[in-house]
C-alpha positions as CSV (number, residue, x, y, z in Angstrom):
1,M,0.0,0.0,0.0
2,T,2.9,2.3,0.9
3,V,4.5,1.5,-2.4
4,M,1.3,2.5,-4.2
5,K,1.2,5.8,-2.4
6,L,4.8,6.6,-3.3
7,T,4.1,5.7,-6.9
8,V,1.1,7.9,-7.1
9,S,2.9,10.7,-5.4
10,T,5.9,10.4,-7.7
11,L,3.6,10.5,-10.8
12,A,1.8,13.5,-9.4
13,I,5.1,15.4,-8.9
14,A,6.2,14.3,-12.4
15,A,3.0,15.6,-13.9
16,V,3.3,19.0,-12.1
17,S,7.0,19.2,-13.2
18,A,6.0,18.5,-16.8
19,T,3.4,21.2,-16.7
20,A,5.8,23.7,-15.1
21,A,8.4,22.8,-17.8
22,M,5.8,23.8,-20.4
23,A,5.0,27.1,-18.9
24,R,5.7,29.0,-22.2
25,D,2.8,31.4,-22.8
26,N,3.0,31.9,-26.5
27,V,2.4,29.6,-29.5
28,Q,5.6,28.9,-31.5
29,V,5.4,28.1,-35.2
30,A,8.1,27.4,-37.9
31,G,8.5,26.0,-41.4
32,S,7.4,26.7,-44.9
33,S,8.3,30.0,-46.6
34,T,5.1,29.7,-48.6
35,V,2.9,29.3,-45.6
36,L,4.8,32.0,-43.6
37,P,2.8,35.0,-44.8
38,Y,-0.5,33.2,-44.2
39,A,0.5,32.2,-40.7
40,T,1.8,35.7,-40.0
41,I,-1.6,37.2,-41.0
42,V,-3.4,34.8,-38.7
43,A,-0.9,35.3,-35.9
44,E,-1.2,39.1,-36.0
45,A,-5.0,39.0,-36.1
46,F,-5.0,36.4,-33.3
47,G,-2.9,38.7,-31.1
48,E,-5.3,41.6,-31.8
49,N,-8.5,39.7,-31.1
50,F,-7.7,37.2,-28.3
51,D,-6.3,37.5,-24.8
52,F,-3.2,35.6,-25.7
53,P,0.2,36.8,-26.8
54,T,0.8,37.0,-30.6
55,P,2.2,33.6,-31.8
56,V,5.8,33.6,-32.9
57,V,6.0,32.6,-36.5
58,E,9.3,31.8,-38.3
59,G,10.3,30.4,-41.7
60,G,13.1,28.1,-42.4
61,G,11.5,25.7,-44.9
62,S,9.0,22.9,-44.7
63,G,11.5,20.1,-44.0
64,A,13.2,22.1,-41.3
65,G,9.9,23.0,-39.7
66,R,8.8,19.4,-39.6
67,K,12.2,18.3,-38.2
68,K,11.8,20.9,-35.4
69,L,8.3,19.7,-34.6
70,C,9.7,16.2,-34.2
71,E,12.5,17.2,-31.8
72,G,10.4,16.2,-28.8
73,V,7.7,17.4,-26.4
74,G,8.2,20.4,-24.1
75,E,8.4,24.2,-24.0
76,N,11.8,24.2,-25.8
77,T,10.2,22.7,-28.9
78,I,7.7,24.3,-31.3
79,D,4.0,23.6,-31.4
80,V,3.2,23.9,-35.1
81,A,5.1,23.2,-38.3
82,N,4.0,24.9,-41.5
83,S,4.5,22.9,-44.7
84,S,3.9,23.4,-48.4
85,S,4.3,19.7,-49.0
86,R,2.9,16.7,-47.1
87,I,4.8,15.2,-44.1
88,K,7.0,12.3,-44.9
89,Q,7.2,8.9,-43.2
90,S,10.8,9.8,-42.2
91,D,9.4,12.8,-40.3
92,I,6.8,10.6,-38.6
93,D,9.5,8.1,-37.6
94,L,11.7,10.9,-36.2
95,C,8.7,12.2,-34.2
96,T,8.0,8.7,-32.8
97,A,11.6,8.2,-31.8
98,N,11.5,11.5,-29.9
99,G,8.2,10.8,-28.1
100,V,6.0,12.9,-30.4
101,T,3.3,10.2,-30.8
102,E,0.3,12.2,-32.0
103,I,0.4,14.7,-34.8
104,M,-2.6,16.6,-36.3
105,E,-2.4,17.2,-40.0
106,V,-4.3,20.3,-41.0
107,R,-4.9,21.2,-44.7
108,F,-6.1,24.8,-44.8
109,G,-6.1,25.6,-48.5
110,Y,-4.2,25.4,-51.8
111,D,-1.6,27.4,-53.7
112,G,0.1,27.2,-57.1
113,I,3.8,27.2,-58.1
114,V,4.3,29.8,-60.8
115,F,7.2,30.7,-63.1
116,A,7.8,34.4,-63.3
117,S,10.4,36.8,-64.8
118,D,11.1,40.5,-64.9
119,I,8.0,42.5,-65.7
120,N,9.7,44.1,-68.7
121,G,11.0,40.8,-70.2
122,P,9.4,38.6,-72.9
123,E,6.4,36.4,-72.3
124,F,7.0,32.6,-71.8
125,A,4.6,29.8,-72.4
126,Y,6.1,26.6,-70.9
127,T,5.3,23.0,-70.6
128,P,6.8,20.7,-67.9
129,A,8.9,19.1,-70.6
130,D,10.5,22.5,-71.4
131,W,11.6,22.8,-67.8
132,F,13.0,19.3,-67.7
133,N,14.9,19.8,-70.9
134,A,16.2,23.2,-69.7
135,L,17.5,22.1,-66.2
136,A,18.1,18.4,-66.3
137,K,21.7,17.2,-65.9
138,D,21.1,14.7,-68.7
139,V,18.5,14.8,-71.5
140,V,17.7,12.5,-74.4
141,K,18.8,13.3,-78.0
142,D,18.1,10.9,-80.8
143,G,17.1,8.2,-78.3
144,K,20.4,8.5,-76.4
145,V,21.2,10.0,-73.0
146,V,23.5,13.0,-73.3
147,A,24.7,15.8,-71.0
148,N,22.4,18.7,-71.3
149,P,23.6,20.8,-74.3
150,H,20.9,23.6,-74.1
151,K,22.1,27.1,-73.6
152,T,18.9,29.1,-74.4
153,W,15.2,28.5,-74.0
154,A,14.9,28.5,-77.8
155,D,17.3,25.5,-77.8
156,V,14.8,23.7,-75.6
157,N,11.7,24.8,-77.6
158,A,11.9,27.0,-80.7
159,A,8.7,28.7,-79.7
160,L,10.4,30.2,-76.6
161,P,12.5,33.3,-76.5
162,A,16.2,32.9,-77.4
163,Q,17.1,33.9,-73.8
164,N,19.9,32.3,-71.9
165,I,18.7,29.7,-69.4
166,L,19.0,30.9,-65.9
167,A,16.5,29.6,-63.3
168,F,16.3,30.4,-59.6
169,I,14.5,27.5,-58.0
170,P,13.8,26.7,-54.3
171,G,16.5,24.9,-52.4
172,T,16.0,21.3,-51.2
173,K,14.8,22.3,-47.7
174,H,11.7,23.9,-49.1
175,G,8.4,22.2,-49.7
176,T,8.0,24.0,-52.9
177,R,11.1,22.2,-54.2
178,E,9.5,18.8,-53.5
179,V,6.4,19.8,-55.6
180,F,8.6,21.3,-58.3
181,D,10.6,18.1,-58.6
182,E,7.5,15.9,-58.9
183,K,5.0,18.0,-60.8
184,V,7.5,19.8,-63.1
185,L,10.7,17.9,-63.5
186,V,9.5,14.3,-63.3
187,Q,6.3,15.1,-65.2
188,G,8.3,16.8,-67.9
189,C,10.7,13.9,-67.9
190,E,7.8,11.5,-68.5
191,D,6.1,13.8,-71.1
192,S,9.3,14.1,-73.1
193,G,9.8,10.4,-73.2
194,A,13.1,10.6,-71.3
195,Y,11.8,8.6,-68.3
196,E,11.5,5.4,-70.4
197,V,15.0,5.9,-71.9
198,F,16.4,6.5,-68.4
199,K,14.6,3.3,-67.1
200,T,16.0,1.3,-70.0
201,A,19.5,2.7,-69.4
202,N,19.2,1.5,-65.8
203,A,18.0,-2.0,-66.5
204,G,14.4,-1.2,-65.8
205,D,15.1,0.3,-62.4
206,E,12.3,2.9,-61.9
207,D,13.8,4.5,-58.8
208,K,17.0,5.2,-60.7
209,A,15.0,6.6,-63.6
210,H,13.1,8.8,-61.2
211,D,16.3,10.1,-59.7
212,A,17.7,10.8,-63.1
213,C,14.7,12.9,-63.9
214,M,15.4,15.1,-60.9
215,A,19.1,15.4,-61.3
216,L,19.9,19.0,-62.2
217,R,22.7,20.5,-64.2
218,T,25.6,22.1,-62.2
219,D,26.9,24.6,-64.8
220,G,25.2,27.6,-63.3
221,A,22.0,27.5,-65.4
222,S,20.0,26.2,-62.3
223,V,20.5,28.0,-59.0
224,D,19.1,26.8,-55.7
225,I,17.7,29.6,-53.5
226,D,17.8,28.7,-49.8
227,G,16.1,31.9,-48.7
228,D,12.5,32.8,-49.2
229,Y,10.8,34.3,-52.3
230,T,12.0,37.8,-51.5
231,E,15.5,36.5,-52.2
232,T,14.4,35.0,-55.5
233,L,12.8,38.3,-56.4
234,A,16.0,40.2,-55.6
235,R,18.0,37.8,-57.7
236,I,15.7,38.5,-60.7
237,D,16.0,42.2,-60.1
238,A,19.8,41.8,-60.4
239,N,19.5,39.3,-63.3
240,K,16.8,40.5,-65.6
241,A,17.0,37.5,-67.9
242,A,16.4,35.0,-65.1
243,I,13.3,33.0,-64.4
244,G,12.1,32.4,-60.8
245,V,9.9,29.8,-59.1
246,F,7.4,31.4,-56.7
247,G,4.2,30.7,-54.9
248,L,1.1,32.1,-56.6
249,S,0.3,34.4,-53.6
250,F,3.8,35.9,-53.7
251,Y,3.5,36.6,-57.4
252,Q,0.0,38.1,-57.0
253,N,1.5,40.5,-54.4
254,N,4.3,41.5,-56.8
255,T,2.6,41.9,-60.2
256,D,4.3,45.3,-60.5
257,K,7.6,43.6,-60.7
258,L,7.0,40.2,-62.2
259,R,5.5,38.7,-65.4
260,V,4.0,35.2,-65.0
261,A,4.3,32.4,-67.5
262,T,1.7,29.9,-68.6
263,I,2.0,26.2,-68.1
264,N,0.4,24.0,-70.8
265,G,-1.4,27.1,-71.9
266,I,-3.0,27.8,-68.5
267,V,-2.5,31.1,-66.6
268,P,-2.0,30.5,-62.9
269,T,-4.9,32.2,-61.0
270,V,-7.0,31.4,-57.9
271,E,-9.8,30.4,-60.3
272,S,-7.7,28.1,-62.5
273,I,-6.3,26.4,-59.4
274,A,-9.7,26.0,-57.7
275,A,-11.0,24.5,-61.0
276,G,-8.1,22.0,-61.1
277,D,-7.0,23.4,-64.5
278,Y,-3.6,24.7,-63.6
279,P,-1.2,21.7,-63.4
280,V,1.3,22.8,-60.8
281,S,-0.8,23.4,-57.6
282,R,-0.4,21.9,-54.2
283,P,-2.3,21.7,-50.8
284,L,-0.9,23.7,-47.9
285,Y,-0.7,22.2,-44.4
286,F,0.4,22.8,-40.9
287,Y,1.2,20.0,-38.5
288,V,0.4,20.2,-34.8
289,K,1.9,18.5,-31.7
290,K,-1.2,17.3,-30.0
291,A,0.5,16.9,-26.7
292,H,0.9,20.7,-26.5
293,I,-2.9,21.4,-26.8
294,G,-4.2,22.3,-23.4
295,V,-0.7,23.0,-22.1
296,I,0.5,25.9,-24.3
297,P,-1.9,28.7,-23.7
298,G,-3.9,29.7,-26.8
299,L,-2.7,26.9,-29.0
300,K,-6.2,25.3,-29.5
301,E,-7.7,28.8,-30.0
302,Y,-5.0,29.7,-32.6
303,L,-5.7,26.5,-34.6
304,E,-9.4,27.0,-34.7
305,F,-9.0,30.6,-35.6
306,F,-6.6,29.8,-38.4
307,V,-9.1,27.4,-40.1
308,S,-12.2,29.5,-39.4
309,D,-14.3,30.9,-42.2
310,D,-13.3,34.4,-41.1
311,M,-9.6,33.6,-41.8
312,A,-9.3,30.7,-44.3
313,G,-12.7,31.0,-46.0
314,P,-13.2,32.3,-49.5
315,D,-13.9,35.8,-48.3
316,G,-11.3,35.9,-45.6
317,P,-7.9,37.7,-45.5
318,L,-5.9,34.6,-46.5
319,A,-7.9,34.4,-49.8
320,A,-7.4,38.1,-50.3
321,Y,-3.6,37.4,-50.1
322,G,-3.8,34.6,-52.6
323,L,-4.9,31.4,-50.9
324,V,-7.3,29.1,-52.7
325,S,-9.8,28.2,-50.1
326,D,-10.2,24.5,-49.4
327,P,-13.7,23.3,-50.4
328,E,-13.5,20.8,-47.6
329,L,-12.7,23.5,-45.0
330,A,-15.8,22.5,-42.8
331,A,-14.4,19.0,-42.4
332,T,-11.0,20.5,-41.4
333,Q,-12.7,22.7,-38.8
334,E,-14.4,19.7,-37.3
335,A,-11.2,17.7,-37.2
336,V,-9.4,20.6,-35.5
337,A,-12.2,21.1,-32.9
338,N,-12.1,17.4,-32.1
339,E,-8.2,17.3,-32.0
340,V,-8.1,14.4,-34.4
341,P,-4.6,13.0,-35.0
342,M,-3.6,12.0,-38.4
343,G,-3.6,8.3,-39.4
344,P,-0.9,6.4,-41.3
345,L,0.2,7.9,-44.6
346,N,-1.5,6.4,-47.6
């Protein structure tokens, strides 16, 4: 009986200690550069309308944000990771290893990846195959794999301007890069027929063919940008012949500086993405450490406020900034209210 009392007492002290250790009074968020402006809008409005401190929102990239989320449980770890690509199994495994056993996946809307250049430059009408043939390390010529010989966009496609190929693309820590790799490079590789040639050259190994599709040239024509879209914009301002990869919302807020290209003849707009016509769009997420709900003051309220009609709905400030509102937002609101953790990845 005495042992039981000691055990209960010990557990009670541990519980109090854990609560004290998580006495931080503000929500902390990190991750995607694409989601950053949306989360900042929400955080500032939250601080103005609720009796909680304004959440601290930082960038750093989707992958970096998810990694920080999975560092463990406690006030020295973040509560929310913003992400412009879906969480990976490797992230979930890291979370599990560090005691983060329940994660809430919240999809709050959609965005598009756009290709834009200096406002005073020529117009571009691309296909994914154009981008693959412009940036890939190896391409296919006359049925054979060769080192990429293309110097200008006209070399890639005679219908494009004879402008030197110089592309500023998101670095590998960004969620936008993951989507660019799959929906532009790999898709273009398949569309051009190069994927099948790569597969044959690798004895039918599809993984090696997939990797070959995403391998980029290293001669300066393709430049990774590890900062946010403002850095890409600054690079274009200094290199007027360059093309940059941006999120739709960033472009829409810089139409005085940038000219956007079409993909497969489709102009990227909120309407073309909502209709499913624009081919390079992606859902936007944030991931929540459920163990912090009810412990970090204001976390649950912040989550519900973020996905509310007033913020993420079609007439809210996030849509005004460029977000494509999720048609299933009501289901997301219910899942957040009920604190539903995500299931296994499918």
